[in-house]
VEXDRENVO-657227 format. One record per residue (C-alpha): residue number from 1; residue in three letters; x, y, z. Coordinates in Angstrom, 2 decimals, decimal comma. Layout:
BEGIN
+--------+------+---------+---------+---------+
! drenti ! nuvo !      px !      py !      pz !
+--------+------+---------+---------+---------+
!    NUM !  ala !       X !       Y !       Z !
...
+--------+------+---------+---------+---------+
end
This chain:
BEGIN
+--------+------+---------+---------+---------+
! drenti ! nuvo !      px !      py !      pz !
+--------+------+---------+---------+---------+
!      1 !  met !   -6,97 !    2,55 !  -27,05 !
!      2 !  pro !   -6,30 !    0,54 !  -23,74 !
!      3 !  ile !   -3,53 !   -2,20 !  -23,33 !
!      4 !  ala !   -4,68 !   -5,34 !  -21,50 !
!      5 !  ile !   -2,71 !   -7,59 !  -20,22 !
!      6 !  gly !   -4,05 !  -11,76 !  -20,03 !
!      7 !  lys !   -5,27 !  -12,43 !  -16,25 !
!      8 !  glu !   -2,40 !  -14,82 !  -15,72 !
!      9 !  asp !    0,19 !  -12,17 !  -16,00 !
!     10 !  glu !   -1,58 !   -9,45 !  -13,92 !
!     11 !  met !    0,96 !   -7,74 !  -11,56 !
!     12 !  lys !    0,63 !   -5,70 !   -8,22 !
!     13 !  val !    0,69 !   -2,37 !   -8,35 !
!     14 !  ser !    3,28 !   -2,84 !   -5,52 !
!     15 !  glu !    5,56 !   -4,72 !   -8,24 !
!     16 !  ile !    5,32 !   -1,94 !  -11,08 !
!     17 !  val !    6,60 !    0,62 !   -7,93 !
!     18 !  gly !    9,65 !   -1,15 !   -7,18 !
!     19 !  lys !   10,25 !   -1,89 !  -11,28 !
!     20 !  leu !    9,47 !    1,14 !  -12,50 !
!     21 !  asn !   11,35 !    2,56 !   -9,29 !
!     22 !  leu !    7,75 !    4,89 !   -8,80 !
!     23 !  lys !    7,25 !    7,15 !   -5,88 !
!     24 !  val !    4,30 !    6,46 !   -3,46 !
!     25 !  phe !    2,06 !    9,93 !   -2,91 !
!     26 !  ser !   -0,70 !    8,15 !   -1,33 !
!     27 !  gly !   -3,29 !    5,57 !   -1,18 !
!     28 !  glu !   -0,96 !    2,54 !   -0,20 !
!     29 !  val !   -3,21 !    0,20 !    1,26 !
!     30 !  gly !   -4,24 !   -0,02 !   -3,17 !
!     31 !  leu !   -0,83 !   -1,52 !   -3,44 !
!     32 !  asp !   -1,99 !   -5,06 !   -3,80 !
!     33 !  arg !   -4,53 !   -4,46 !   -6,46 !
!     34 !  lys !   -3,97 !   -6,37 !   -9,33 !
!     35 !  ile !   -2,88 !   -4,65 !  -12,86 !
!     36 !  ser !   -4,95 !   -5,49 !  -15,99 !
!     37 !  gly !   -3,23 !   -3,14 !  -18,20 !
!     38 !  ala !   -2,56 !    0,49 !  -18,81 !
!     39 !  tyr !   -4,35 !    3,71 !  -20,11 !
!     40 !  val !   -2,67 !    7,28 !  -20,82 !
!     41 !  ser !   -4,20 !    9,97 !  -21,39 !
!     42 !  asp !   -4,29 !   13,54 !  -19,99 !
!     43 !  leu !   -8,48 !   13,98 !  -21,67 !
!     44 !  leu !  -10,40 !   12,63 !  -18,54 !
!     45 !  ser !  -13,51 !   12,23 !  -20,70 !
!     46 !  asp !  -11,02 !    9,88 !  -22,98 !
!     47 !  val !  -10,20 !    8,22 !  -19,91 !
!     48 !  met !  -13,68 !    7,97 !  -18,53 !
!     49 !  gly !  -15,02 !    6,31 !  -21,93 !
!     50 !  asn !  -12,26 !    3,99 !  -22,27 !
!     51 !  ala !  -10,06 !    3,14 !  -19,51 !
!     52 !  glu !  -11,15 !   -0,46 !  -18,07 !
!     53 !  glu !  -11,74 !   -1,93 !  -14,49 !
!     54 !  gly !   -7,46 !   -2,73 !  -13,08 !
!     55 !  met !   -5,74 !   -0,31 !  -15,03 !
!     56 !  val !   -2,95 !    1,70 !  -14,27 !
!     57 !  trp !   -3,56 !    5,20 !  -16,02 !
!     58 !  val !   -0,72 !    7,55 !  -16,52 !
!     59 !  thr !   -1,66 !   11,23 !  -16,68 !
!     60 !  leu !    0,11 !   14,91 !  -15,69 !
!     61 !  gln !   -3,77 !   15,98 !  -14,29 !
!     62 !  thr !   -3,04 !   16,12 !  -10,41 !
!     63 !  his !   -6,34 !   17,70 !   -9,28 !
!     64 !  gln !   -8,64 !   15,61 !   -7,60 !
!     65 !  asn !  -11,40 !   14,59 !  -10,49 !
!     66 !  val !   -8,37 !   11,95 !  -11,42 !
!     67 !  leu !   -9,38 !   10,24 !   -8,12 !
!     68 !  ala !  -13,04 !   10,64 !   -9,05 !
!     69 !  ile !  -13,17 !    9,22 !  -12,09 !
!     70 !  ala !  -10,20 !    6,39 !  -11,27 !
!     71 !  ser !  -12,57 !    5,36 !   -8,64 !
!     72 !  leu !  -15,69 !    5,16 !  -11,23 !
!     73 !  lys !  -13,35 !    3,19 !  -13,59 !
!     74 !  glu !  -11,83 !    1,15 !  -10,66 !
!     75 !  leu !   -8,69 !    1,68 !  -12,00 !
!     76 !  ala !   -5,45 !    0,23 !   -9,63 !
!     77 !  ala !   -3,47 !    3,14 !   -9,85 !
!     78 !  ile !   -2,62 !    6,23 !  -10,82 !
!     79 !  ile !    0,69 !    7,29 !  -12,55 !
!     80 !  leu !    1,78 !   11,05 !  -12,55 !
!     81 !  val !    4,30 !   11,79 !  -15,01 !
!     82 !  lys !    7,77 !   14,60 !  -14,56 !
!     83 !  asn !    7,99 !   15,23 !  -11,13 !
!     84 !  phe !    4,15 !   16,48 !  -11,30 !
!     85 !  glu !    2,68 !   15,88 !   -7,52 !
!     86 !  pro !   -0,84 !   15,70 !   -6,82 !
!     87 !  glu !   -2,91 !   18,46 !   -5,17 !
!     88 !  ala !   -3,55 !   17,89 !   -1,05 !
!     89 !  asp !   -7,53 !   16,91 !   -1,93 !
!     90 !  thr !   -6,04 !   14,37 !   -4,72 !
!     91 !  val !   -4,10 !   12,55 !   -1,65 !
!     92 !  leu !   -7,17 !   12,65 !    0,86 !
!     93 !  his !   -9,49 !   11,35 !   -1,93 !
!     94 !  ser !   -6,67 !    8,60 !   -2,77 !
!     95 !  tyr !   -6,59 !    7,50 !    1,10 !
!     96 !  glu !  -10,56 !    7,20 !    0,88 !
!     97 !  glu !  -10,58 !    5,35 !   -2,15 !
!     98 !  gly !   -7,93 !    3,57 !   -1,54 !
!     99 !  ile !   -6,48 !    4,05 !   -4,90 !
!    100 !  pro !   -2,68 !    4,82 !   -5,00 !
!    101 !  val !   -1,37 !    7,72 !   -6,78 !
!    102 !  leu !    2,29 !    7,11 !   -7,78 !
!    103 !  gly !    5,20 !    9,47 !   -9,66 !
!    104 !  thr !    7,75 !    9,70 !  -11,83 !
!    105 !  asp !   10,50 !   12,11 !  -12,82 !
!    106 !  leu !   10,46 !   10,72 !  -16,62 !
!    107 !  pro !    8,33 !   12,10 !  -19,42 !
!    108 !  thr !    4,73 !    9,95 !  -20,71 !
!    109 !  phe !    6,76 !    8,49 !  -23,30 !
!    110 !  glu !    9,12 !    7,00 !  -21,49 !
!    111 !  ile !    7,39 !    5,78 !  -18,76 !
!    112 !  val !    4,84 !    4,21 !  -20,81 !
!    113 !  gly !    7,67 !    2,61 !  -22,16 !
!    114 !  lys !    8,83 !    1,16 !  -19,37 !
!    115 !  leu !    5,19 !    0,17 !  -18,48 !
!    116 !  tyr !    4,38 !   -1,62 !  -21,46 !
!    117 !  asn !    7,49 !   -3,67 !  -21,31 !
!    118 !  ala !    7,15 !   -4,48 !  -17,77 !
!    119 !  leu !    3,48 !   -5,48 !  -18,46 !
!    120 !  lys !    3,94 !   -7,50 !  -21,20 !
+--------+------+---------+---------+---------+
end
């Protein structure tokens, strides 16, 4: 189930980058995107069926299909966990779509807890 926040509480992707000490791999033009919540899944069909516009997607998937889904769902950003890095074609697609691909060395459980606290 997606975690959504109220419009009055929306943050920008750039604020989450700072608060969570995230690395920006690509898509810097999208750092001003507003975040409406978060969705956590490594199953692309699950994200496609359940994530909502403006959400940040937390995953360990690094291939370009994550950008295709993020673009289709109009997601605010993607956070890669556990020091995973995006593949080269993912980076190119990120720049084309203006969707930031971010990263952390933290495991999913820890970064999601921090993200939840930052967004609530």
